[in-house]
Structure formats: C-alpha cells, structure tokens
MIDOSE-1310 file (N, C-alpha, C; in nm, 2 decimals, decimal comma, always signed):
residues 295
xxxx	+28,34/+25,99/+14,54/+28,32/+26,04/+14,40/+28,44/+26,10/+14,34; +28,51/+26,18/+14,42/+28,63/+26,26/+14,36/+28,75/+26,18/+14,35; +28,85/+26,24/+14,29/+28,99/+26,19/+14,28/+29,00/+26,05/+14,23; +28,94/+26,02/+14,12/+28,95/+25,89/+14,06/+29,09/+25,87/+14,00
xxxx	+29,15/+25,98/+13,95/+29,28/+25,98/+13,90/+29,39/+25,98/+14,01; +29,51/+25,94/+13,98/+29,61/+25,93/+14,07/+29,72/+26,04/+14,04; +29,77/+26,11/+14,14/+29,87/+26,21/+14,11/+29,98/+26,19/+14,22; +30,08/+26,28/+14,21/+30,19/+26,27/+14,31/+30,16/+26,35/+14,43
xxxx	+30,04/+26,40/+14,45/+30,01/+26,48/+14,57/+30,04/+26,41/+14,70; +30,10/+26,47/+14,79/+30,14/+26,41/+14,92/+30,01/+26,39/+15,00; +30,00/+26,27/+15,06/+29,88/+26,25/+15,14/+29,90/+26,30/+15,28; +29,79/+26,34/+15,35/+29,79/+26,38/+15,49/+29,78/+26,26/+15,58
xxxx	+29,75/+26,28/+15,70/+29,74/+26,17/+15,80/+29,64/+26,07/+15,76; +29,54/+26,11/+15,69/+29,43/+26,01/+15,65/+29,47/+25,94/+15,52; +29,59/+25,98/+15,46/+29,63/+25,91/+15,34/+29,57/+25,98/+15,21; +29,47/+26,07/+15,23/+29,41/+26,15/+15,12/+29,50/+26,26/+15,08
xxxx	+29,49/+26,31/+14,96/+29,58/+26,42/+14,91/+29,55/+26,55/+14,98; +29,65/+26,62/+15,01/+29,64/+26,76/+15,07/+29,73/+26,85/+14,99; +29,70/+26,98/+15,00/+29,77/+27,08/+14,93/+29,84/+27,17/+15,04; +29,97/+27,17/+15,03/+30,05/+27,25/+15,13/+30,06/+27,39/+15,09
xxxx	+30,01/+27,48/+15,17/+30,01/+27,62/+15,13/+30,05/+27,70/+15,26; +30,17/+27,75/+15,26/+30,23/+27,81/+15,38/+30,21/+27,72/+15,50; +30,14/+27,76/+15,60/+30,12/+27,68/+15,72/+29,99/+27,61/+15,71; +29,92/+27,61/+15,60/+29,79/+27,55/+15,58/+29,81/+27,41/+15,51
xxxx	+29,72/+27,32/+15,54/+29,71/+27,19/+15,47/+29,57/+27,18/+15,43; +29,55/+27,19/+15,30/+29,41/+27,20/+15,25/+29,38/+27,06/+15,19; +29,28/+26,99/+15,25/+29,24/+26,86/+15,20/+29,18/+26,87/+15,06; +29,21/+26,78/+14,97/+29,16/+26,79/+14,83/+29,06/+26,68/+14,80
xxxx	+29,02/+26,61/+14,91/+28,90/+26,52/+14,90/+28,82/+26,54/+15,02; +28,69/+26,58/+14,99/+28,62/+26,60/+14,86/+28,68/+26,72/+14,80; +28,64/+26,74/+14,67/+28,70/+26,85/+14,59/+28,66/+26,99/+14,66; +28,75/+27,08/+14,65/+28,73/+27,21/+14,70/+28,66/+27,31/+14,60
xxxx	+28,59/+27,40/+14,66/+28,53/+27,51/+14,57/+28,60/+27,64/+14,60; +28,66/+27,70/+14,50/+28,73/+27,82/+14,51/+28,64/+27,93/+14,45; +28,60/+28,03/+14,54/+28,52/+28,14/+14,50/+28,60/+28,25/+14,44; +28,55/+28,32/+14,34/+28,62/+28,42/+14,27/+28,59/+28,56/+14,32
xxxx	+28,69/+28,64/+14,35/+28,67/+28,78/+14,39/+28,75/+28,87/+14,30; +28,68/+28,93/+14,20/+28,75/+29,01/+14,10/+28,75/+29,16/+14,15; +28,87/+29,21/+14,18/+28,88/+29,35/+14,22/+28,92/+29,43/+14,10; +28,84/+29,43/+14,00/+28,88/+29,49/+13,87/+28,76/+29,56/+13,81
xxxx	+28,78/+29,66/+13,72/+28,67/+29,73/+13,66/+28,63/+29,66/+13,53; +28,70/+29,55/+13,48/+28,68/+29,51/+13,35/+28,69/+29,36/+13,33; +28,66/+29,28/+13,44/+28,66/+29,13/+13,42/+28,54/+29,10/+13,33; +28,55/+28,99/+13,26/+28,45/+28,95/+13,16/+28,31/+28,93/+13,22
xxxx	+28,31/+28,87/+13,34/+28,18/+28,82/+13,40/+28,12/+28,92/+13,50; +28,20/+29,00/+13,57/+28,14/+29,08/+13,67/+28,22/+29,21/+13,69; +28,28/+29,26/+13,59/+28,37/+29,37/+13,59/+28,31/+29,49/+13,66; +28,37/+29,55/+13,76/+28,32/+29,67/+13,83/+28,23/+29,64/+13,95
xxxx	+28,17/+29,53/+13,96/+28,08/+29,50/+14,07/+28,15/+29,51/+14,20; +28,27/+29,46/+14,21/+28,34/+29,45/+14,34/+28,47/+29,53/+14,33; +28,48/+29,63/+14,25/+28,60/+29,71/+14,23/+28,63/+29,79/+14,36; +28,53/+29,83/+14,43/+28,55/+29,90/+14,56/+28,59/+29,80/+14,66
xxxx	+28,69/+29,83/+14,74/+28,75/+29,73/+14,84/+28,65/+29,68/+14,93; +28,57/+29,77/+14,99/+28,47/+29,72/+15,09/+28,36/+29,63/+15,02; +28,32/+29,66/+14,90/+28,23/+29,57/+14,83/+28,29/+29,44/+14,80; +28,42/+29,44/+14,76/+28,49/+29,32/+14,73/+28,50/+29,23/+14,86
xxxx	+28,53/+29,29/+14,97/+28,54/+29,21/+15,10/+28,40/+29,15/+15,13; +28,30/+29,23/+15,12/+28,16/+29,18/+15,15/+28,13/+29,07/+15,05; +28,17/+29,08/+14,93/+28,14/+28,97/+14,83/+28,21/+28,85/+14,87; +28,34/+28,86/+14,91/+28,42/+28,74/+14,95/+28,35/+28,68/+15,07
xxxx	+28,31/+28,75/+15,17/+28,25/+28,70/+15,29/+28,12/+28,63/+15,25; +28,04/+28,68/+15,16/+27,92/+28,62/+15,11/+27,95/+28,48/+15,05; +28,06/+28,48/+14,97/+28,10/+28,35/+14,90/+28,13/+28,25/+15,01; +28,20/+28,29/+15,12/+28,23/+28,20/+15,23/+28,10/+28,15/+15,29
xxxx	+28,01/+28,24/+15,31/+27,88/+28,20/+15,37/+27,81/+28,10/+15,28; +27,83/+28,11/+15,15/+27,77/+28,02/+15,06/+27,84/+27,88/+15,05; +27,96/+27,88/+15,11/+28,03/+27,75/+15,11/+28,16/+27,74/+15,04; +28,22/+27,86/+15,00/+28,35/+27,86/+14,94/+28,46/+27,80/+15,04
xxxx	+28,54/+27,72/+14,99/+28,65/+27,66/+15,07/+28,78/+27,74/+15,06; +28,79/+27,82/+14,95/+28,91/+27,90/+14,92/+28,85/+28,03/+14,85; +28,92/+28,14/+14,87/+28,88/+28,26/+14,79/+29,00/+28,30/+14,70; +28,98/+28,33/+14,58/+29,08/+28,37/+14,48/+29,06/+28,52/+14,45
xxxx	+29,16/+28,60/+14,49/+29,14/+28,75/+14,48/+29,23/+28,79/+14,36; +29,18/+28,87/+14,27/+29,26/+28,91/+14,15/+29,23/+29,06/+14,13; +29,34/+29,13/+14,09/+29,33/+29,27/+14,06/+29,36/+29,31/+13,92; +29,37/+29,21/+13,83/+29,40/+29,23/+13,69/+29,31/+29,14/+13,60
xxxx	+29,23/+29,19/+13,51/+29,15/+29,11/+13,43/+29,24/+29,03/+13,33; +29,21/+28,90/+13,31/+29,29/+28,82/+13,22/+29,20/+28,77/+13,11; +29,09/+28,84/+13,08/+29,00/+28,80/+12,97/+29,08/+28,83/+12,84; +29,04/+28,76/+12,73/+29,11/+28,78/+12,61/+29,11/+28,93/+12,56
xxxx	+29,23/+28,97/+12,53/+29,25/+29,11/+12,49/+29,26/+29,21/+12,60; +29,26/+29,17/+12,72/+29,27/+29,26/+12,84/+29,41/+29,33/+12,84; +29,40/+29,46/+12,87/+29,53/+29,53/+12,88/+29,60/+29,51/+13,01; +29,73/+29,51/+13,01/+29,81/+29,49/+13,13/+29,79/+29,60/+13,23
xxxx	+29,78/+29,56/+13,36/+29,77/+29,66/+13,47/+29,91/+29,67/+13,54; +29,95/+29,79/+13,57/+30,08/+29,80/+13,63/+30,08/+29,75/+13,77; +30,20/+29,71/+13,82/+30,22/+29,64/+13,95/+30,16/+29,72/+14,06; +30,19/+29,85/+14,07/+30,14/+29,93/+14,18/+29,99/+29,94/+14,19
xxxx	+29,93/+29,95/+14,07/+29,78/+29,96/+14,07/+29,72/+29,82/+14,11; +29,78/+29,71/+14,06/+29,73/+29,58/+14,10/+29,74/+29,56/+14,25; +29,86/+29,60/+14,31/+29,87/+29,59/+14,46/+29,77/+29,67/+14,53; +29,75/+29,79/+14,49/+29,65/+29,88/+14,56/+29,51/+29,82/+14,56
xxxx	+29,48/+29,75/+14,45/+29,35/+29,69/+14,44/+29,33/+29,57/+14,54; +29,43/+29,48/+14,54/+29,41/+29,35/+14,61/+29,46/+29,35/+14,76; +29,56/+29,42/+14,79/+29,61/+29,41/+14,93/+29,51/+29,45/+15,04; +29,44/+29,56/+15,03/+29,34/+29,59/+15,13/+29,23/+29,48/+15,14
xxxx	+29,20/+29,42/+15,03/+29,09/+29,32/+15,03/+29,15/+29,19/+15,10; +29,27/+29,15/+15,07/+29,33/+29,03/+15,13/+29,34/+29,05/+15,28; +29,39/+29,17/+15,32/+29,41/+29,19/+15,47/+29,27/+29,18/+15,54; +29,17/+29,24/+15,48/+29,04/+29,24/+15,55/+28,98/+29,10/+15,55
xxxx	+28,99/+29,03/+15,44/+28,94/+28,89/+15,44/+29,01/+28,80/+15,53; +29,15/+28,82/+15,54/+29,23/+28,74/+15,63/+29,19/+28,76/+15,78; +29,15/+28,89/+15,81/+29,11/+28,92/+15,94/+28,97/+28,87/+15,98; +28,88/+28,86/+15,88/+28,74/+28,83/+15,90/+28,70/+28,69/+15,87
xxxx	+28,79/+28,61/+15,81/+28,76/+28,47/+15,77/+28,87/+28,38/+15,79; +28,84/+28,25/+15,80/+28,95/+28,15/+15,82/+28,98/+28,08/+15,69; +28,91/+28,10/+15,58/+28,93/+28,03/+15,46/+29,07/+28,07/+15,40; +29,13/+27,97/+15,34/+29,26/+28,01/+15,27/+29,23/+28,11/+15,16
xxxx	+29,33/+28,20/+15,14/+29,32/+28,30/+15,04/+29,42/+28,28/+14,93; +29,38/+28,30/+14,81/+29,47/+28,29/+14,69/+29,48/+28,43/+14,62; +29,60/+28,46/+14,58/+29,63/+28,58/+14,50/+29,64/+28,54/+14,35; +29,56/+28,59/+14,27/+29,56/+28,56/+14,12/+29,65/+28,67/+14,06
xxxx	+29,78/+28,64/+14,04/+29,87/+28,74/+13,99/+29,98/+28,67/+13,91; +30,04/+28,75/+13,82/+30,16/+28,70/+13,74/+30,28/+28,77/+13,79; +30,28/+28,85/+13,89/+30,39/+28,93/+13,94/+30,44/+28,89/+14,07; +30,57/+28,87/+14,08/+30,63/+28,82/+14,20/+30,62/+28,91/+14,32
xxxx	+30,63/+29,04/+14,30/+30,62/+29,14/+14,41/+30,48/+29,14/+14,46; +30,38/+29,13/+14,38/+30,24/+29,13/+14,42/+30,22/+29,00/+14,50; +30,27/+28,89/+14,45/+30,26/+28,76/+14,52/+30,32/+28,77/+14,66; +30,44/+28,82/+14,67/+30,50/+28,83/+14,81/+30,42/+28,92/+14,90
xxxx	+30,38/+29,04/+14,85/+30,30/+29,13/+14,93/+30,17/+29,06/+14,98; +30,11/+28,99/+14,88/+29,98/+28,93/+14,92/+29,99/+28,82/+15,02; +30,10/+28,74/+15,02/+30,13/+28,64/+15,12/+30,15/+28,71/+15,25; +30,23/+28,82/+15,25/+30,25/+28,89/+15,38/+30,12/+28,95/+15,43
xxxx	+30,02/+28,98/+15,35/+29,90/+29,03/+15,39/+29,80/+28,93/+15,44; +29,83/+28,80/+15,41/+29,74/+28,69/+15,46/+29,70/+28,58/+15,36; +29,75/+28,60/+15,23/+29,72/+28,49/+15,13/+29,82/+28,38/+15,16; +29,78/+28,26/+15,11/+29,87/+28,14/+15,12/+29,89/+28,06/+14,99
xxxx	+29,82/+28,12/+14,88/+29,83/+28,05/+14,75/+29,86/+28,16/+14,65; +29,94/+28,12/+14,55/+29,97/+28,20/+14,43/+29,91/+28,13/+14,31; +29,82/+28,20/+14,25/+29,75/+28,14/+14,13/+29,81/+28,22/+14,01; +29,91/+28,16/+13,94/+29,99/+28,23/+13,84/+29,95/+28,18/+13,70
xxxx	+29,89/+28,26/+13,62/+29,84/+28,22/+13,49/+29,96/+28,21/+13,39; +30,07/+28,26/+13,42/+30,19/+28,25/+13,34/+30,31/+28,20/+13,41; +30,30/+28,07/+13,46/+30,40/+28,02/+13,55/+30,55/+28,03/+13,49; +30,63/+28,10/+13,57/+30,77/+28,12/+13,53/+30,80/+28,19/+13,40
xxxx	+30,70/+28,25/+13,35/+30,71/+28,32/+13,22/+30,67/+28,47/+13,24; +30,57/+28,49/+13,32/+30,52/+28,63/+13,34/+30,63/+28,71/+13,42; +30,69/+28,65/+13,52/+30,79/+28,71/+13,60/+30,89/+28,61/+13,65; +31,01/+28,62/+13,61/+31,11/+28,52/+13,64/+31,14/+28,51/+13,79
xxxx	+31,10/+28,61/+13,87/+31,12/+28,61/+14,01/+31,01/+28,53/+14,09; +30,91/+28,48/+14,01/+30,79/+28,42/+14,08/+30,83/+28,29/+14,15; +30,92/+28,21/+14,09/+30,96/+28,09/+14,15/+31,02/+28,11/+14,29; +31,11/+28,21/+14,30/+31,17/+28,24/+14,43/+31,07/+28,29/+14,53
xxxx	+30,97/+28,37/+14,48/+30,87/+28,42/+14,57/+30,79/+28,31/+14,63; +30,75/+28,21/+14,55/+30,67/+28,10/+14,60/+30,76/+28,01/+14,69; +30,88/+27,98/+14,65/+30,96/+27,90/+14,73/+30,99/+27,96/+14,87; +31,02/+28,08/+14,87/+31,06/+28,15/+14,99/+30,95/+28,18/+15,09
xxxx	+30,83/+28,19/+15,03/+30,71/+28,21/+15,12/+30,65/+28,08/+15,16; +30,67/+27,97/+15,09/+30,61/+27,85/+15,11/+30,47/+27,84/+15,06; +30,43/+27,93/+14,98/+30,29/+27,94/+14,93/+30,26/+27,82/+14,84; +30,13/+27,78/+14,84/+30,08/+27,69/+14,74/+30,08/+27,76/+14,60
xxxx	+30,10/+27,68/+14,50/+30,11/+27,74/+14,37/+30,02/+27,67/+14,27; +29,95/+27,75/+14,19/+29,87/+27,69/+14,07/+29,95/+27,72/+13,95; +29,99/+27,62/+13,87/+30,05/+27,63/+13,74/+29,95/+27,61/+13,63; +29,93/+27,71/+13,55/+29,83/+27,71/+13,45/+29,88/+27,70/+13,31
xxxx	+29,81/+27,63/+13,22/+29,85/+27,63/+13,08/+29,80/+27,75/+13,01; +29,88/+27,82/+12,94/+29,84/+27,92/+12,84/+29,95/+27,95/+12,74; +29,92/+28,02/+12,64/+30,02/+28,07/+12,54/+30,01/+28,22/+12,53; +30,12/+28,29/+12,52/+30,12/+28,43/+12,51/+30,07/+28,50/+12,63
xxxx	+30,01/+28,61/+12,62/+29,95/+28,69/+12,73/+29,80/+28,71/+12,70; +29,73/+28,77/+12,80/+29,59/+28,79/+12,77/+29,57/+28,88/+12,65; +29,66/+28,96/+12,62/+29,64/+29,05/+12,50/+29,66/+28,97/+12,37; +29,75/+28,87/+12,37/+29,79/+28,80/+12,25/+29,74/+28,66/+12,24
xxxx	+29,68/+28,60/+12,34/+29,66/+28,45/+12,34/+29,55/+28,41/+12,24; +29,46/+28,50/+12,21/+29,36/+28,47/+12,11/+29,42/+28,43/+11,97; +29,54/+28,48/+11,94/+29,60/+28,46/+11,81/+29,68/+28,33/+11,81; +29,69/+28,26/+11,93/+29,78/+28,14/+11,95/+29,70/+28,02/+11,97
xxxx	+29,57/+28,02/+11,95/+29,49/+27,90/+11,97/+29,49/+27,80/+11,85; +29,61/+27,74/+11,83/+29,63/+27,65/+11,72/+29,71/+27,53/+11,77; +29,65/+27,41/+11,76/+29,72/+27,29/+11,81/+29,69/+27,17/+11,72; +29,79/+27,08/+11,71/+29,77/+26,96/+11,65/+29,68/+26,87/+11,73
xxxx	+29,73/+26,85/+11,86/+29,65/+26,77/+11,96/+29,66/+26,85/+12,09; +29,55/+26,92/+12,12/+29,54/+27,02/+12,23/+29,57/+26,95/+12,36; +29,51/+26,83/+12,38/+29,53/+26,76/+12,51/+29,68/+26,73/+12,53; +29,74/+26,67/+12,43/+29,88/+26,64/+12,44/+29,97/+26,77/+12,47
xxxx	+29,93/+26,88/+12,40/+30,01/+27,00/+12,42/+29,99/+27,05/+12,56; +29,87/+27,05/+12,61/+29,84/+27,10/+12,75/+29,92/+27,01/+12,85; +29,91/+26,88/+12,83/+29,97/+26,79/+12,92/+30,12/+26,81/+12,92; +30,18/+26,83/+12,80/+30,33/+26,84/+12,79/+30,37/+26,97/+12,86
xxxx	+30,30/+27,08/+12,84/+30,34/+27,21/+12,90/+30,32/+27,20/+13,05; +30,22/+27,14/+13,10/+30,20/+27,12/+13,25/+30,31/+27,03/+13,31; +30,34/+26,93/+13,24/+30,45/+26,84/+13,29/+30,58/+26,92/+13,29; +30,61/+27,00/+13,19/+30,73/+27,08/+13,19/+30,73/+27,19/+13,31
xxxx	+30,61/+27,24/+13,33/+30,60/+27,34/+13,44/+30,62/+27,27/+13,58; +30,57/+27,15/+13,59/+30,59/+27,07/+13,72/+30,74/+27,05/+13,73; +30,81/+27,01/+13,63/+30,95/+26,98/+13,63/+31,03/+27,11/+13,67; +30,99/+27,22/+13,61/+31,05/+27,35/+13,64/+31,03/+27,39/+13,79
xxxx	+30,91/+27,37/+13,84/+30,89/+27,40/+13,98/+30,98/+27,31/+14,07; +30,99/+27,19/+14,04/+31,08/+27,10/+14,12/+31,22/+27,15/+14,11; +31,27/+27,19/+13,99/+31,41/+27,24/+13,98/+31,43/+27,37/+14,05; +31,32/+27,45/+14,07/+31,33/+27,57/+14,14/+31,31/+27,55/+14,29
xxxx	+31,30/+27,43/+14,34/+31,29/+27,40/+14,48/+31,15/+27,41/+14,54; +31,05/+27,41/+14,46/+30,91/+27,42/+14,51/+30,86/+27,27/+14,53; +30,83/+27,24/+14,65/+30,79/+27,10/+14,68/+30,66/+27,06/+14,60; +30,66/+26,94/+14,56/+30,55/+26,89/+14,47/+30,41/+26,90/+14,55
xxxx	+30,41/+26,88/+14,68/+30,29/+26,89/+14,75/+30,23/+27,03/+14,76; +30,31/+27,13/+14,72/+30,26/+27,27/+14,71/+30,20/+27,30/+14,58; +30,20/+27,21/+14,48/+30,16/+27,25/+14,35/+30,03/+27,18/+14,30; +29,95/+27,26/+14,24/+29,83/+27,22/+14,17/+29,84/+27,27/+14,02
xxxx	+29,79/+27,19/+13,93/+29,79/+27,24/+13,79/+29,65/+27,28/+13,74; +29,65/+27,36/+13,64/+29,52/+27,41/+13,58/+29,54/+27,41/+13,43; +29,45/+27,34/+13,36/+29,46/+27,33/+13,21/+29,43/+27,46/+13,14; +29,39/+27,56/+13,21/+29,37/+27,69/+13,14/+29,26/+27,70/+13,04
xxxx	+29,14/+27,66/+13,09/+29,02/+27,67/+13,01/+29,00/+27,81/+12,96; +28,98/+27,83/+12,83/+28,96/+27,97/+12,78/+29,08/+28,04/+12,75; +29,20/+27,99/+12,79/+29,33/+28,07/+12,76/+29,39/+28,01/+12,64; +29,39/+28,09/+12,53/+29,45/+28,04/+12,40/+29,39/+27,91/+12,36
xxxx	+29,25/+27,90/+12,37/+29,18/+27,78/+12,33/+29,04/+27,82/+12,28; +29,00/+27,75/+12,17/+28,87/+27,77/+12,12/+28,77/+27,68/+12,20; +28,64/+27,70/+12,16/+28,54/+27,61/+12,23/+28,58/+27,47/+12,21; +28,61/+27,43/+12,09/+28,64/+27,29/+12,06/+28,76/+27,24/+12,15
xxxx	+28,86/+27,33/+12,16/+28,98/+27,29/+12,24/+28,94/+27,28/+12,39; +28,86/+27,37/+12,44/+28,81/+27,36/+12,58/+28,73/+27,23/+12,60; +28,65/+27,19/+12,51/+28,57/+27,07/+12,53/+28,66/+26,95/+12,53; +28,76/+26,95/+12,44/+28,85/+26,84/+12,43/+28,93/+26,82/+12,56
xxxx	+28,98/+26,93/+12,62/+29,06/+26,93/+12,74/+28,97/+26,88/+12,86; +28,85/+26,93/+12,87/+28,76/+26,89/+12,98/+28,73/+26,74/+12,96; +28,71/+26,69/+12,84/+28,68/+26,55/+12,82/+28,79/+26,46/+12,86; +28,91/+26,52/+12,86/+29,03/+26,44/+12,89/+29,09/+26,47/+13,02
xxxx	+29,02/+26,52/+13,11/+29,07/+26,56/+13,25/+29,13/+26,43/+13,32; +29,07/+26,32/+13,29/+29,13/+26,20/+13,36/+29,27/+26,17/+13,33; +29,32/+26,22/+13,21/+29,46/+26,21/+13,17/+29,54/+26,31/+13,25; +29,49/+26,43/+13,27/+29,57/+26,53/+13,34/+29,58/+26,51/+13,49
xxxx	+29,47/+26,45/+13,55/+29,48/+26,43/+13,70/+29,58/+26,33/+13,74; +29,64/+26,26/+13,64/+29,75/+26,16/+13,68/+29,88/+26,24/+13,69; +29,88/+26,36/+13,65/+30,01/+26,44/+13,66/+30,02/+26,50/+13,80; +29,91/+26,56/+13,85/+29,91/+26,64/+13,97/+29,76/+26,67/+14,00
xxxx	+29,73/+26,72/+14,12/+29,60/+26,76/+14,15/+29,56/+26,88/+14,05; +29,44/+26,87/+14,00/+29,40/+26,96/+13,90/+29,29/+27,06/+13,95; +29,31/+27,19/+13,92/+29,20/+27,29/+13,94/+29,15/+27,33/+13,80; +29,01/+27,34/+13,79/+28,95/+27,38/+13,67/+28,87/+27,51/+13,69
xxxx	+28,90/+27,60/+13,60/+28,83/+27,73/+13,61/+28,75/+27,75/+13,48; +28,63/+27,70/+13,47/+28,55/+27,71/+13,35/+28,43/+27,81/+13,36; +28,42/+27,86/+13,48/+28,30/+27,94/+13,52/+28,27/+28,05/+13,43; +28,15/+28,05/+13,37/+28,09/+28,16/+13,29/+28,17/+28,20/+13,17
xxxx	+28,26/+28,11/+13,13/+28,35/+28,15/+13,01/+28,27/+28,14/+12,88; +28,34/+28,20/+12,78/+28,27/+28,22/+12,65/+28,23/+28,09/+12,59; +28,31/+27,98/+12,61/+28,28/+27,86/+12,54/+28,15/+27,80/+12,60; +28,12/+27,83/+12,72/+27,99/+27,79/+12,78/+27,88/+27,86/+12,71
xxxx	+27,90/+27,99/+12,69/+27,80/+28,07/+12,62/+27,78/+28,01/+12,48; +27,89/+27,97/+12,41/+27,87/+27,92/+12,28/+27,80/+27,79/+12,28; +27,83/+27,70/+12,37/+27,77/+27,57/+12,38/+27,62/+27,59/+12,42; +27,59/+27,68/+12,50/+27,45/+27,70/+12,55/+27,37/+27,80/+12,47
xxxx	+27,43/+27,88/+12,38/+27,36/+27,98/+12,32/+27,33/+28,10/+12,41; +27,42/+28,13/+12,50/+27,39/+28,24/+12,60/+27,50/+28,34/+12,59; +27,47/+28,46/+12,54/+27,57/+28,56/+12,52/+27,61/+28,64/+12,65; +27,52/+28,63/+12,75/+27,55/+28,71/+12,88/+27,62/+28,62/+12,98
xxxx	+27,74/+28,66/+13,02/+27,82/+28,58/+13,11/+27,75/+28,55/+13,24; +27,68/+28,65/+13,30/+27,62/+28,62/+13,42/+27,50/+28,53/+13,41; +27,45/+28,50/+13,29/+27,34/+28,41/+13,27/+27,38/+28,27/+13,24; +27,51/+28,24/+13,26/+27,57/+28,11/+13,22/+27,58/+28,02/+13,35
xxxx	+27,50/+28,04/+13,45/+27,52/+27,97/+13,57/+27,50/+27,82/+13,55; +27,39/+27,78/+13,48/+27,36/+27,64/+13,46/+27,48/+27,57/+13,39; +27,52/+27,63/+13,28/+27,63/+27,57/+13,21/+27,76/+27,56/+13,29; +27,78/+27,66/+13,37/+27,90/+27,66/+13,46/+27,90/+27,55/+13,56
xxxx	+27,78/+27,54/+13,62/+27,77/+27,43/+13,72/+27,79/+27,29/+13,66; +27,73/+27,28/+13,54/+27,75/+27,15/+13,46/+27,90/+27,12/+13,44; +27,98/+27,22/+13,40/+28,12/+27,21/+13,38/+28,19/+27,17/+13,51; +28,15/+27,23/+13,62/+28,22/+27,21/+13,75/+28,19/+27,07/+13,79
xxxx	+28,06/+27,02/+13,78/+28,03/+26,89/+13,82/+28,10/+26,78/+13,74; +28,10/+26,80/+13,61/+28,18/+26,72/+13,52/+28,32/+26,71/+13,56; +28,38/+26,82/+13,59/+28,53/+26,82/+13,62/+28,55/+26,74/+13,75; +28,47/+26,76/+13,85/+28,49/+26,68/+13,97/+28,47/+26,53/+13,95
xxxx	+28,37/+26,50/+13,87/+28,35/+26,36/+13,84/+28,47/+26,29/+13,77; +28,54/+26,38/+13,69/+28,66/+26,33/+13,62/+28,79/+26,33/+13,71; +28,78/+26,38/+13,83/+28,89/+26,38/+13,92/+28,95/+26,51/+13,96; +28,89/+26,62/+13,92/+28,95/+26,75/+13,95/+28,94/+26,77/+14,10
xxxx	+29,04/+26,83/+14,16/+29,05/+26,85/+14,30/+28,99/+26,99/+14,35; +28,98/+27,08/+14,26/+28,94/+27,22/+14,29/+28,86/+27,27/+14,17; +28,75/+27,33/+14,19/+28,68/+27,41/+14,08/+28,67/+27,55/+14,12; +28,71/+27,64/+14,03/+28,72/+27,78/+14,06/+28,59/+27,84/+13,99
xxxx	+28,50/+27,90/+14,08/+28,37/+27,94/+14,03/+28,32/+28,08/+14,08; +28,23/+28,13/+14,00/+28,16/+28,25/+14,05/+28,04/+28,22/+14,14; +27,97/+28,11/+14,10/+27,84/+28,08/+14,16/+27,86/+27,97/+14,26; +27,91/+28,00/+14,38/+27,95/+27,91/+14,48/+27,83/+27,83/+14,53
xxxx	+27,72/+27,89/+14,56/+27,60/+27,82/+14,62/+27,55/+27,72/+14,53; +27,53/+27,76/+14,40/+27,47/+27,67/+14,30/+27,57/+27,55/+14,28; +27,70/+27,57/+14,28/+27,79/+27,47/+14,26/+27,79/+27,37/+14,38; +27,79/+27,43/+14,50/+27,79/+27,34/+14,62/+27,67/+27,25/+14,62
xxxx	+27,55/+27,31/+14,59/+27,43/+27,23/+14,59/+27,44/+27,12/+14,49; +27,48/+27,15/+14,37/+27,49/+27,04/+14,27/+27,59/+26,93/+14,31; +27,70/+26,97/+14,36/+27,80/+26,87/+14,40/+27,75/+26,78/+14,52; +27,67/+26,84/+14,61/+27,61/+26,77/+14,72/+27,52/+26,66/+14,67
xxxx	+27,44/+26,70/+14,57/+27,34/+26,60/+14,52/+27,42/+26,49/+14,45; +27,51/+26,52/+14,36/+27,59/+26,42/+14,29/+27,67/+26,33/+14,38; +27,72/+26,39/+14,49/+27,80/+26,31/+14,58/+27,70/+26,21/+14,65; +27,59/+26,25/+14,69/+27,49/+26,16/+14,75/+27,45/+26,05/+14,66
xxxx	+27,43/+26,08/+14,54/+27,39/+25,97/+14,44/+27,51/+25,88/+14,41; +27,63/+25,94/+14,40/+27,75/+25,86/+14,37/+27,77/+25,76/+14,49; +27,76/+25,81/+14,61/+27,79/+25,73/+14,73/+27,68/+25,62/+14,74; +27,56/+25,65/+14,70/+27,45/+25,55/+14,70/+27,48/+25,43/+14,61
xxx	+27,54/+25,47/+14,49/+27,57/+25,37/+14,39/+27,71/+25,31/+14,41; +27,78/+25,36/+14,51/+27,91/+25,31/+14,53/+28,02/+25,34/+14,43; +27,99/+25,46/+14,36/+28,08/+25,51/+14,26/+28,22/+25,55/+14,32
C-alpha cells in the first residue's frame, strides 16, 4: 500500500527504503507511526498534560505500547504565535525524558528542536533523530550537529518563526513553493555533508499555511514523495478543526486519522500523530483491504 512514489532514499538489504539515524536503520515500508510527546505547558493540543518529566515518560511508554514506531520529544511549542523558549529551559525539559525513554524502550527517539546545542545533547542522551522545523535557518550550527552525530534529520517547510508565520501564509502556487523550498533544503543538506539516506522531508502542515494551503499540499503529496521520504504531521491541527467543524483539538481524532491514512495512501513514509492506537488500527484495516485488492 505504501511508498507509491519514488525517492532517493537508500534501500536496505531488502531493497526497501530505510532511514539512517545514528546506528539505527529504520525501515520506511510499511509507513512508520511517530508518536508525539510534548514536554511543554502550552502546546495547542495537549499543553501541560505531560509537562512533568515522569508523566511525559509514562505517556511516551504508553504510546509505544499502543504501537508507536518512533517517539518525537519536544520542549518548545511551535503553535502559531508561540513565544520562544530559551535553550537552557528547553534542554531541562527534554533531556531527562529522553534519557528515561532511551533506558526503558527500544524505539528510536527524535528531538523536536531548532537549536543545535539541544540537538547534540539530545543525541548524547539517547535520541537518534533531529526534527528541525527551521532547517539551517533557526541555528546555523545545526548542520554540523547533525553531520557530526550521524543523526537522522527531518527537513520541514515553513516561513518565518512560530511567532510570525501566520503573517506569511501567502503563495501563488503553494505546492510548487513547498516543493522548491524542500528541494533547496535537500541540496543544502548535501552540501553540508549530510548523507541523503539520513534525510526525511516534511511539508509543514499548519506552518505558514491556511486551511486551503494545507489541503492543496496534502492532495499533492504524490509530487513531494518523489523528492525524498516524506513525514506528515497533520494531527489535531486547526485546519482539521475547520474542515470538520470541531473547535477542540483533542476532539479531532477522526479527522486526524483520516489525514494520516490519506497521507500513507499517497506515499508518506511517516505520520506524526497524537493518537497512535487509532491511527494504527485504521492503517491495519486499510492495508488489509489494499493487499486484498492488490493495490
């Protein structure tokens, strides 16, 4: 069912695409589910629920039990208008959680950060992926941090910062703009010595994009998966609420699962979600049906 599009991802021994992340090789077929662990007081969907380190660790382990293939740990909210968190505060939030999860689980861990020092410390603590919402723009030292640690890297499309991106959601052709920026980021990563098999791209759903922009990008994922393996993070975002008429982020499970299934059907290699169990169930059913029909 997955990976209909072709990218430059390096194949493993089976010939199927894998993601090289430090000493890990993460298969990308079937598509992976990345569970979200927000160690923040102000995330749009679950701010404050897992702000305590022990509760964040317990939540991460619960997501693993529900079927998460990867955990993404973040210590700074990137919702529209969110204020910047200083580097030391971010590190204090995420490092104890990463250390504990690395000790108690075998799943690959991702650090959601735009700061090179936090990325380096997170990899030293047990993470193997850097999920950077501002690739090579938020911190000029990030490329060196990724190259020198050998971490997997997520390159995401956005404009501005979380504080300013809402003012920058204007495009002639949003799909072409996203594709061009991601291609430029892939080229920059290569120039910085980051191997292509370490890199995944993310179209940045909800980042400097209106609902119409998000829908257009998701509808055109088949175009983006030809560039590189794609991760989609649409879970519980505002555009789902607008499409479904649901103002409460935590009540957008059905719409979020729909977006995740659509993304995988279009070739996405990873879906980043809050609702791991519901997403895994939906994908299991769709895979069974697709295999039955020879899709």
